[in-house]
BABALO-9581 format. One record per atom (N, C-alpha, C): atom name; x, y, z. Coordinates in Angstrom, 1 decimal, always signed. Layout:
N
<rec><name>CA</name><u>X</u><v>Y</v><w>Z</w></rec>
...
//
This chain:
93
<rec><name>N</name><u>+5.0</u><v>-4.3</v><w>-18.5</w></rec>
<rec><name>CA</name><u>+4.2</u><v>-2.9</v><w>-18.3</w></rec>
<rec><name>C</name><u>+3.9</u><v>-2.6</v><w>-17.0</w></rec>
<rec><name>N</name><u>+4.0</u><v>-1.4</v><w>-16.7</w></rec>
<rec><name>CA</name><u>+3.7</u><v>-1.0</v><w>-15.2</w></rec>
<rec><name>C</name><u>+2.3</u><v>-0.8</v><w>-14.9</w></rec>
<rec><name>N</name><u>+1.9</u><v>-1.3</v><w>-13.9</w></rec>
<rec><name>CA</name><u>+0.5</u><v>-1.0</v><w>-13.3</w></rec>
<rec><name>C</name><u>+0.5</u><v>-0.2</v><w>-12.2</w></rec>
<rec><name>N</name><u>-0.4</u><v>+0.6</v><w>-12.0</w></rec>
<rec><name>CA</name><u>-0.6</u><v>+1.6</v><w>-10.9</w></rec>
<rec><name>C</name><u>-1.8</u><v>+1.3</v><w>-10.2</w></rec>
<rec><name>N</name><u>-2.0</u><v>+1.3</v><w>-8.8</w></rec>
<rec><name>CA</name><u>-3.2</u><v>+1.0</v><w>-8.1</w></rec>
<rec><name>C</name><u>-3.3</u><v>+2.2</v><w>-6.8</w></rec>
<rec><name>N</name><u>-4.3</u><v>+2.4</v><w>-6.4</w></rec>
<rec><name>CA</name><u>-4.5</u><v>+2.9</v><w>-5.2</w></rec>
<rec><name>C</name><u>-5.3</u><v>+1.8</v><w>-4.1</w></rec>
<rec><name>N</name><u>-4.7</u><v>+1.6</v><w>-3.1</w></rec>
<rec><name>CA</name><u>-5.2</u><v>+0.7</v><w>-2.1</w></rec>
<rec><name>C</name><u>-5.6</u><v>+1.4</v><w>-0.9</w></rec>
<rec><name>N</name><u>-6.9</u><v>+1.2</v><w>-0.4</w></rec>
<rec><name>CA</name><u>-7.3</u><v>+1.8</v><w>+0.9</w></rec>
<rec><name>C</name><u>-7.7</u><v>+0.7</v><w>+1.7</w></rec>
<rec><name>N</name><u>-6.9</u><v>+0.5</v><w>+2.9</w></rec>
<rec><name>CA</name><u>-7.0</u><v>-0.7</v><w>+3.7</w></rec>
<rec><name>C</name><u>-7.9</u><v>-0.2</v><w>+5.2</w></rec>
<rec><name>N</name><u>-8.8</u><v>-0.8</v><w>+5.5</w></rec>
<rec><name>CA</name><u>-9.7</u><v>-0.4</v><w>+6.8</w></rec>
<rec><name>C</name><u>-9.4</u><v>-1.5</v><w>+7.8</w></rec>
<rec><name>N</name><u>-9.8</u><v>-1.2</v><w>+8.9</w></rec>
<rec><name>CA</name><u>-9.8</u><v>-2.1</v><w>+10.1</w></rec>
<rec><name>C</name><u>-8.9</u><v>-1.5</v><w>+11.3</w></rec>
<rec><name>N</name><u>-8.1</u><v>-2.3</v><w>+11.9</w></rec>
<rec><name>CA</name><u>-7.1</u><v>-1.8</v><w>+12.8</w></rec>
<rec><name>C</name><u>-5.9</u><v>-1.9</v><w>+12.1</w></rec>
<rec><name>N</name><u>-5.7</u><v>-0.8</v><w>+11.4</w></rec>
<rec><name>CA</name><u>-4.5</u><v>-0.7</v><w>+10.7</w></rec>
<rec><name>C</name><u>-3.5</u><v>+0.7</v><w>+11.0</w></rec>
<rec><name>N</name><u>-3.9</u><v>+1.3</v><w>+12.0</w></rec>
<rec><name>CA</name><u>-3.1</u><v>+2.2</v><w>+12.3</w></rec>
<rec><name>C</name><u>-2.5</u><v>+2.3</v><w>+13.8</w></rec>
<rec><name>N</name><u>-1.2</u><v>+2.5</v><w>+14.2</w></rec>
<rec><name>CA</name><u>-0.5</u><v>+2.2</v><w>+15.4</w></rec>
<rec><name>C</name><u>-0.1</u><v>+0.6</v><w>+15.7</w></rec>
<rec><name>N</name><u>+0.0</u><v>+0.0</v><w>+14.4</w></rec>
<rec><name>CA</name><u>+0.4</u><v>-1.3</v><w>+14.4</w></rec>
<rec><name>C</name><u>+1.5</u><v>-1.6</v><w>+13.4</w></rec>
<rec><name>N</name><u>+2.2</u><v>-0.7</v><w>+13.1</w></rec>
<rec><name>CA</name><u>+3.4</u><v>-0.7</v><w>+12.2</w></rec>
<rec><name>C</name><u>+3.0</u><v>-1.2</v><w>+10.8</w></rec>
<rec><name>N</name><u>+1.7</u><v>-0.8</v><w>+10.3</w></rec>
<rec><name>CA</name><u>+1.3</u><v>-1.1</v><w>+9.0</w></rec>
<rec><name>C</name><u>+2.2</u><v>-0.4</v><w>+7.8</w></rec>
<rec><name>N</name><u>+2.1</u><v>+0.8</v><w>+8.1</w></rec>
<rec><name>CA</name><u>+3.0</u><v>+1.6</v><w>+7.2</w></rec>
<rec><name>C</name><u>+4.3</u><v>+1.1</v><w>+6.8</w></rec>
<rec><name>N</name><u>+5.0</u><v>+1.0</v><w>+7.9</w></rec>
<rec><name>CA</name><u>+6.7</u><v>+0.3</v><w>+7.9</w></rec>
<rec><name>C</name><u>+6.5</u><v>-1.1</v><w>+7.1</w></rec>
<rec><name>N</name><u>+5.6</u><v>-1.8</v><w>+7.5</w></rec>
<rec><name>CA</name><u>+5.5</u><v>-3.1</v><w>+7.0</w></rec>
<rec><name>C</name><u>+5.1</u><v>-3.2</v><w>+5.4</w></rec>
<rec><name>N</name><u>+4.4</u><v>-2.2</v><w>+5.2</w></rec>
<rec><name>CA</name><u>+4.2</u><v>-2.0</v><w>+3.5</w></rec>
<rec><name>C</name><u>+5.2</u><v>-1.6</v><w>+3.0</w></rec>
<rec><name>N</name><u>+5.9</u><v>-0.6</v><w>+3.5</w></rec>
<rec><name>CA</name><u>+7.2</u><v>-0.1</v><w>+2.8</w></rec>
<rec><name>C</name><u>+8.1</u><v>-1.2</v><w>+2.7</w></rec>
<rec><name>N</name><u>+8.2</u><v>-2.1</v><w>+3.7</w></rec>
<rec><name>CA</name><u>+9.2</u><v>-3.3</v><w>+3.6</w></rec>
<rec><name>C</name><u>+8.8</u><v>-4.2</v><w>+2.5</w></rec>
<rec><name>N</name><u>+7.5</u><v>-4.5</v><w>+2.4</w></rec>
<rec><name>CA</name><u>+7.1</u><v>-5.4</v><w>+1.6</w></rec>
<rec><name>C</name><u>+7.0</u><v>-5.1</v><w>+0.1</w></rec>
<rec><name>N</name><u>+6.8</u><v>-3.6</v><w>-0.1</w></rec>
<rec><name>CA</name><u>+6.8</u><v>-3.1</v><w>-1.5</w></rec>
<rec><name>C</name><u>+8.1</u><v>-3.0</v><w>-1.9</w></rec>
<rec><name>N</name><u>+9.3</u><v>-2.7</v><w>-1.0</w></rec>
<rec><name>CA</name><u>+10.7</u><v>-2.7</v><w>-1.5</w></rec>
<rec><name>C</name><u>+11.0</u><v>-4.2</v><w>-1.9</w></rec>
<rec><name>N</name><u>+10.7</u><v>-5.1</v><w>-1.2</w></rec>
<rec><name>CA</name><u>+10.8</u><v>-6.6</v><w>-1.3</w></rec>
<rec><name>C</name><u>+10.3</u><v>-6.9</v><w>-2.9</w></rec>
<rec><name>N</name><u>+9.2</u><v>-6.4</v><w>-3.2</w></rec>
<rec><name>CA</name><u>+8.5</u><v>-7.0</v><w>-4.3</w></rec>
<rec><name>C</name><u>+9.1</u><v>-6.0</v><w>-5.7</w></rec>
<rec><name>N</name><u>+9.8</u><v>-4.8</v><w>-5.3</w></rec>
<rec><name>CA</name><u>+10.3</u><v>-3.9</v><w>-6.4</w></rec>
<rec><name>C</name><u>+9.1</u><v>-2.9</v><w>-6.8</w></rec>
<rec><name>N</name><u>+8.1</u><v>-2.7</v><w>-5.7</w></rec>
<rec><name>CA</name><u>+7.0</u><v>-1.8</v><w>-6.0</w></rec>
<rec><name>C</name><u>+7.5</u><v>-0.4</v><w>-5.5</w></rec>
<rec><name>N</name><u>+7.1</u><v>+0.7</v><w>-6.4</w></rec>
<rec><name>CA</name><u>+7.4</u><v>+2.1</v><w>-6.1</w></rec>
<rec><name>C</name><u>+6.2</u><v>+2.8</v><w>-5.7</w></rec>
<rec><name>N</name><u>+6.1</u><v>+3.7</v><w>-4.9</w></rec>
<rec><name>CA</name><u>+5.0</u><v>+4.8</v><w>-4.5</w></rec>
<rec><name>C</name><u>+5.1</u><v>+5.2</v><w>-3.2</w></rec>
<rec><name>N</name><u>+4.0</u><v>+5.1</v><w>-2.3</w></rec>
<rec><name>CA</name><u>+4.0</u><v>+5.7</v><w>-1.1</w></rec>
<rec><name>C</name><u>+2.8</u><v>+5.1</v><w>-0.2</w></rec>
<rec><name>N</name><u>+2.7</u><v>+5.4</v><w>+1.1</w></rec>
<rec><name>CA</name><u>+1.8</u><v>+4.8</v><w>+2.1</w></rec>
<rec><name>C</name><u>+1.6</u><v>+6.0</v><w>+3.0</w></rec>
<rec><name>N</name><u>+0.3</u><v>+6.2</v><w>+3.5</w></rec>
<rec><name>CA</name><u>+0.1</u><v>+7.1</v><w>+4.4</w></rec>
<rec><name>C</name><u>-1.3</u><v>+6.7</v><w>+5.2</w></rec>
<rec><name>N</name><u>-1.3</u><v>+7.3</v><w>+6.6</w></rec>
<rec><name>CA</name><u>-2.4</u><v>+7.1</v><w>+7.4</w></rec>
<rec><name>C</name><u>-3.4</u><v>+8.2</v><w>+6.8</w></rec>
<rec><name>N</name><u>-4.6</u><v>+7.9</v><w>+6.9</w></rec>
<rec><name>CA</name><u>-5.8</u><v>+8.8</v><w>+6.6</w></rec>
<rec><name>C</name><u>-6.5</u><v>+9.0</v><w>+8.0</w></rec>
<rec><name>N</name><u>-7.1</u><v>+10.3</v><w>+8.0</w></rec>
<rec><name>CA</name><u>-7.9</u><v>+10.8</v><w>+9.1</w></rec>
<rec><name>C</name><u>-9.1</u><v>+9.9</v><w>+9.5</w></rec>
<rec><name>N</name><u>-9.2</u><v>+9.0</v><w>+8.5</w></rec>
<rec><name>CA</name><u>-10.4</u><v>+8.1</v><w>+8.8</w></rec>
<rec><name>C</name><u>-10.2</u><v>+6.9</v><w>+9.6</w></rec>
<rec><name>N</name><u>-9.0</u><v>+6.8</v><w>+9.7</w></rec>
<rec><name>CA</name><u>-8.3</u><v>+5.6</v><w>+10.5</w></rec>
<rec><name>C</name><u>-8.1</u><v>+4.6</v><w>+9.4</w></rec>
<rec><name>N</name><u>-8.1</u><v>+4.6</v><w>+8.2</w></rec>
<rec><name>CA</name><u>-7.6</u><v>+3.9</v><w>+7.1</w></rec>
<rec><name>C</name><u>-6.2</u><v>+4.1</v><w>+6.8</w></rec>
<rec><name>N</name><u>-5.6</u><v>+3.3</v><w>+6.1</w></rec>
<rec><name>CA</name><u>-4.3</u><v>+3.5</v><w>+5.5</w></rec>
<rec><name>C</name><u>-4.5</u><v>+3.4</v><w>+3.9</w></rec>
<rec><name>N</name><u>-3.7</u><v>+4.6</v><w>+3.1</w></rec>
<rec><name>CA</name><u>-3.9</u><v>+4.6</v><w>+1.7</w></rec>
<rec><name>C</name><u>-2.4</u><v>+4.0</v><w>+1.3</w></rec>
<rec><name>N</name><u>-2.6</u><v>+3.4</v><w>+0.1</w></rec>
<rec><name>CA</name><u>-1.3</u><v>+2.8</v><w>-0.4</w></rec>
<rec><name>C</name><u>-1.4</u><v>+3.1</v><w>-1.9</w></rec>
<rec><name>N</name><u>-0.3</u><v>+3.8</v><w>-2.5</w></rec>
<rec><name>CA</name><u>-0.5</u><v>+4.2</v><w>-4.0</w></rec>
<rec><name>C</name><u>+1.0</u><v>+3.4</v><w>-4.4</w></rec>
<rec><name>N</name><u>+0.6</u><v>+2.5</v><w>-5.4</w></rec>
<rec><name>CA</name><u>+1.7</u><v>+1.6</v><w>-5.6</w></rec>
<rec><name>C</name><u>+1.7</u><v>+1.6</v><w>-7.2</w></rec>
<rec><name>N</name><u>+3.0</u><v>+1.3</v><w>-7.7</w></rec>
<rec><name>CA</name><u>+3.3</u><v>+1.1</v><w>-9.1</w></rec>
<rec><name>C</name><u>+4.3</u><v>-0.1</v><w>-9.2</w></rec>
<rec><name>N</name><u>+4.1</u><v>-0.9</v><w>-10.1</w></rec>
<rec><name>CA</name><u>+5.0</u><v>-1.9</v><w>-10.4</w></rec>
<rec><name>C</name><u>+4.6</u><v>-3.1</v><w>-11.4</w></rec>
<rec><name>N</name><u>+5.2</u><v>-4.0</v><w>-11.5</w></rec>
<rec><name>CA</name><u>+4.6</u><v>-4.9</v><w>-12.6</w></rec>
<rec><name>C</name><u>+3.4</u><v>-5.6</v><w>-12.1</w></rec>
<rec><name>N</name><u>+2.5</u><v>-6.2</v><w>-12.9</w></rec>
<rec><name>CA</name><u>+1.2</u><v>-6.7</v><w>-12.5</w></rec>
<rec><name>C</name><u>+1.3</u><v>-7.9</v><w>-11.3</w></rec>
<rec><name>N</name><u>+2.2</u><v>-8.6</v><w>-11.6</w></rec>
<rec><name>CA</name><u>+2.4</u><v>-9.9</v><w>-10.5</w></rec>
<rec><name>C</name><u>+2.8</u><v>-9.1</v><w>-9.2</w></rec>
<rec><name>N</name><u>+3.7</u><v>-8.2</v><w>-9.2</w></rec>
<rec><name>CA</name><u>+4.1</u><v>-7.6</v><w>-7.9</w></rec>
<rec><name>C</name><u>+2.8</u><v>-6.7</v><w>-7.3</w></rec>
<rec><name>N</name><u>+2.2</u><v>-6.2</v><w>-8.0</w></rec>
<rec><name>CA</name><u>+1.0</u><v>-5.5</v><w>-7.6</w></rec>
<rec><name>C</name><u>+0.1</u><v>-6.4</v><w>-7.0</w></rec>
<rec><name>N</name><u>-0.3</u><v>-7.4</v><w>-7.6</w></rec>
<rec><name>CA</name><u>-1.1</u><v>-8.6</v><w>-7.0</w></rec>
<rec><name>C</name><u>-0.7</u><v>-9.1</v><w>-5.8</w></rec>
<rec><name>N</name><u>+0.7</u><v>-9.3</v><w>-5.6</w></rec>
<rec><name>CA</name><u>+1.2</u><v>-9.8</v><w>-4.4</w></rec>
<rec><name>C</name><u>+1.2</u><v>-8.6</v><w>-3.4</w></rec>
<rec><name>N</name><u>+1.2</u><v>-7.4</v><w>-3.5</w></rec>
<rec><name>CA</name><u>+1.0</u><v>-6.5</v><w>-2.6</w></rec>
<rec><name>C</name><u>-0.4</u><v>-6.5</v><w>-2.1</w></rec>
<rec><name>N</name><u>-1.2</u><v>-6.5</v><w>-3.1</w></rec>
<rec><name>CA</name><u>-2.8</u><v>-6.4</v><w>-2.9</w></rec>
<rec><name>C</name><u>-3.1</u><v>-7.7</v><w>-1.8</w></rec>
<rec><name>N</name><u>-2.6</u><v>-8.8</v><w>-2.3</w></rec>
<rec><name>CA</name><u>-2.7</u><v>-10.1</v><w>-1.4</w></rec>
<rec><name>C</name><u>-2.1</u><v>-9.8</v><w>-0.1</w></rec>
<rec><name>N</name><u>-1.0</u><v>-9.2</v><w>+0.2</w></rec>
<rec><name>CA</name><u>-0.4</u><v>-9.2</v><w>+1.4</w></rec>
<rec><name>C</name><u>-1.4</u><v>-8.0</v><w>+2.3</w></rec>
<rec><name>N</name><u>-1.8</u><v>-6.9</v><w>+1.6</w></rec>
<rec><name>CA</name><u>-2.6</u><v>-6.1</v><w>+2.1</w></rec>
<rec><name>C</name><u>-3.8</u><v>-6.6</v><w>+3.0</w></rec>
<rec><name>N</name><u>-4.1</u><v>-7.7</v><w>+2.6</w></rec>
<rec><name>CA</name><u>-5.4</u><v>-8.3</v><w>+3.1</w></rec>
<rec><name>C</name><u>-5.0</u><v>-8.9</v><w>+4.4</w></rec>
<rec><name>N</name><u>-3.7</u><v>-9.0</v><w>+4.9</w></rec>
<rec><name>CA</name><u>-3.4</u><v>-9.5</v><w>+6.2</w></rec>
<rec><name>C</name><u>-2.5</u><v>-8.4</v><w>+6.9</w></rec>
<rec><name>N</name><u>-1.6</u><v>-7.7</v><w>+6.0</w></rec>
<rec><name>CA</name><u>-1.0</u><v>-6.5</v><w>+6.6</w></rec>
<rec><name>C</name><u>+0.2</u><v>-6.9</v><w>+7.8</w></rec>
<rec><name>N</name><u>+0.4</u><v>-6.1</v><w>+8.6</w></rec>
<rec><name>CA</name><u>+1.4</u><v>-6.3</v><w>+9.6</w></rec>
<rec><name>C</name><u>+1.0</u><v>-7.2</v><w>+10.6</w></rec>
<rec><name>N</name><u>+2.0</u><v>-7.6</v><w>+11.4</w></rec>
<rec><name>CA</name><u>+1.6</u><v>-8.6</v><w>+12.6</w></rec>
<rec><name>C</name><u>+0.3</u><v>-8.4</v><w>+13.4</w></rec>
<rec><name>N</name><u>+0.4</u><v>-7.1</v><w>+13.9</w></rec>
<rec><name>CA</name><u>-0.7</u><v>-6.9</v><w>+14.8</w></rec>
<rec><name>C</name><u>-2.1</u><v>-6.1</v><w>+14.1</w></rec>
<rec><name>N</name><u>-1.8</u><v>-5.9</v><w>+12.8</w></rec>
<rec><name>CA</name><u>-3.1</u><v>-5.4</v><w>+12.0</w></rec>
<rec><name>C</name><u>-4.4</u><v>-6.4</v><w>+12.2</w></rec>
<rec><name>N</name><u>-5.6</u><v>-5.9</v><w>+12.0</w></rec>
<rec><name>CA</name><u>-6.7</u><v>-6.6</v><w>+11.8</w></rec>
<rec><name>C</name><u>-7.4</u><v>-6.0</v><w>+10.8</w></rec>
<rec><name>N</name><u>-7.1</u><v>-6.5</v><w>+9.4</w></rec>
<rec><name>CA</name><u>-7.7</u><v>-5.8</v><w>+8.2</w></rec>
<rec><name>C</name><u>-9.3</u><v>-6.3</v><w>+8.0</w></rec>
<rec><name>N</name><u>-10.1</u><v>-5.2</v><w>+7.8</w></rec>
<rec><name>CA</name><u>-11.5</u><v>-5.7</v><w>+7.7</w></rec>
<rec><name>C</name><u>-11.8</u><v>-5.6</v><w>+6.0</w></rec>
<rec><name>N</name><u>-11.2</u><v>-4.6</v><w>+5.4</w></rec>
<rec><name>CA</name><u>-11.5</u><v>-4.6</v><w>+4.0</w></rec>
<rec><name>C</name><u>-10.3</u><v>-3.7</v><w>+3.4</w></rec>
<rec><name>N</name><u>-10.2</u><v>-4.1</v><w>+1.9</w></rec>
<rec><name>CA</name><u>-9.2</u><v>-3.7</v><w>+1.1</w></rec>
<rec><name>C</name><u>-10.1</u><v>-3.3</v><w>-0.2</w></rec>
<rec><name>N</name><u>-9.9</u><v>-1.9</v><w>-0.5</w></rec>
<rec><name>CA</name><u>-10.4</u><v>-1.5</v><w>-1.7</w></rec>
<rec><name>C</name><u>-9.4</u><v>-1.2</v><w>-2.7</w></rec>
<rec><name>N</name><u>-9.4</u><v>-1.6</v><w>-4.0</w></rec>
<rec><name>CA</name><u>-8.4</u><v>-1.4</v><w>-4.9</w></rec>
<rec><name>C</name><u>-9.1</u><v>-0.5</v><w>-6.1</w></rec>
<rec><name>N</name><u>-8.4</u><v>+0.4</v><w>-6.5</w></rec>
<rec><name>CA</name><u>-8.6</u><v>+1.3</v><w>-7.6</w></rec>
<rec><name>C</name><u>-7.6</u><v>+1.3</v><w>-8.6</w></rec>
<rec><name>N</name><u>-7.7</u><v>+0.9</v><w>-9.9</w></rec>
<rec><name>CA</name><u>-6.6</u><v>+0.9</v><w>-11.0</w></rec>
<rec><name>C</name><u>-6.5</u><v>+2.5</v><w>-11.2</w></rec>
<rec><name>N</name><u>-5.4</u><v>+2.7</v><w>-11.5</w></rec>
<rec><name>CA</name><u>-4.9</u><v>+4.2</v><w>-11.9</w></rec>
<rec><name>C</name><u>-4.3</u><v>+4.1</v><w>-13.2</w></rec>
<rec><name>N</name><u>-4.4</u><v>+5.3</v><w>-13.9</w></rec>
<rec><name>CA</name><u>-3.6</u><v>+5.7</v><w>-15.2</w></rec>
<rec><name>C</name><u>-2.4</u><v>+6.6</v><w>-14.9</w></rec>
<rec><name>N</name><u>-1.2</u><v>+6.2</v><w>-14.8</w></rec>
<rec><name>CA</name><u>-0.3</u><v>+6.8</v><w>-13.9</w></rec>
<rec><name>C</name><u>+0.5</u><v>+7.6</v><w>-15.1</w></rec>
<rec><name>N</name><u>+1.0</u><v>+8.8</v><w>-14.7</w></rec>
<rec><name>CA</name><u>+1.8</u><v>+9.4</v><w>-15.8</w></rec>
<rec><name>C</name><u>+3.3</u><v>+9.5</v><w>-15.4</w></rec>
<rec><name>N</name><u>+3.3</u><v>+9.7</v><w>-14.0</w></rec>
<rec><name>CA</name><u>+4.7</u><v>+10.1</v><w>-13.4</w></rec>
<rec><name>C</name><u>+5.3</u><v>+8.9</v><w>-12.6</w></rec>
<rec><name>N</name><u>+6.3</u><v>+8.3</v><w>-12.9</w></rec>
<rec><name>CA</name><u>+6.9</u><v>+7.1</v><w>-12.1</w></rec>
<rec><name>C</name><u>+7.6</u><v>+7.5</v><w>-11.0</w></rec>
<rec><name>N</name><u>+7.5</u><v>+6.6</v><w>-10.0</w></rec>
<rec><name>CA</name><u>+8.1</u><v>+7.0</v><w>-8.5</w></rec>
<rec><name>C</name><u>+9.5</u><v>+6.2</v><w>-8.7</w></rec>
<rec><name>N</name><u>+10.3</u><v>+6.6</v><w>-8.0</w></rec>
<rec><name>CA</name><u>+11.8</u><v>+6.1</v><w>-8.0</w></rec>
<rec><name>C</name><u>+11.7</u><v>+5.1</v><w>-6.7</w></rec>
<rec><name>N</name><u>+11.1</u><v>+5.4</v><w>-5.8</w></rec>
<rec><name>CA</name><u>+11.3</u><v>+4.5</v><w>-4.6</w></rec>
<rec><name>C</name><u>+9.7</u><v>+4.4</v><w>-3.8</w></rec>
<rec><name>N</name><u>+9.8</u><v>+3.8</v><w>-2.5</w></rec>
<rec><name>CA</name><u>+8.5</u><v>+3.6</v><w>-1.8</w></rec>
<rec><name>C</name><u>+8.8</u><v>+4.2</v><w>-0.6</w></rec>
<rec><name>N</name><u>+8.0</u><v>+5.3</v><w>-0.4</w></rec>
<rec><name>CA</name><u>+8.1</u><v>+5.9</v><w>+0.9</w></rec>
<rec><name>C</name><u>+6.8</u><v>+6.0</v><w>+1.9</w></rec>
<rec><name>N</name><u>+7.1</u><v>+6.4</v><w>+3.0</w></rec>
<rec><name>CA</name><u>+6.1</u><v>+6.7</v><w>+4.1</w></rec>
<rec><name>C</name><u>+5.7</u><v>+8.1</v><w>+4.1</w></rec>
<rec><name>N</name><u>+4.4</u><v>+8.6</v><w>+3.6</w></rec>
<rec><name>CA</name><u>+4.2</u><v>+10.0</v><w>+3.7</w></rec>
<rec><name>C</name><u>+3.5</u><v>+10.3</v><w>+5.0</w></rec>
<rec><name>N</name><u>+3.5</u><v>+11.6</v><w>+5.2</w></rec>
<rec><name>CA</name><u>+2.9</u><v>+12.3</v><w>+6.4</w></rec>
<rec><name>C</name><u>+1.4</u><v>+11.7</v><w>+6.4</w></rec>
<rec><name>N</name><u>+1.0</u><v>+11.8</v><w>+7.6</w></rec>
<rec><name>CA</name><u>-0.6</u><v>+11.4</v><w>+7.9</w></rec>
<rec><name>C</name><u>-1.3</u><v>+12.5</v><w>+7.2</w></rec>
<rec><name>N</name><u>-2.6</u><v>+12.2</v><w>+6.5</w></rec>
<rec><name>CA</name><u>-3.4</u><v>+13.1</v><w>+6.0</w></rec>
<rec><name>C</name><u>-4.2</u><v>+13.8</v><w>+6.9</w></rec>
//
């Protein structure tokens, strides 16, 4: 069964290759969706995948890329209707 979540990561997460590292991790786990910077300085991740893959991505998000300093990770479960075919980096909001 596919699980869909929205993850908002705060801290020093912009300008530290967080989005690119998230995309690489998601692709490694077989997770689809997208990642983008928010105007608030946070990073938003919208992810779909198996429950175990999503749990691994959430766990990874607490550390993030090498130079990131994650302070908080908020996860919201979603009821998704349209599946994604890949994981992409979206334009900043």
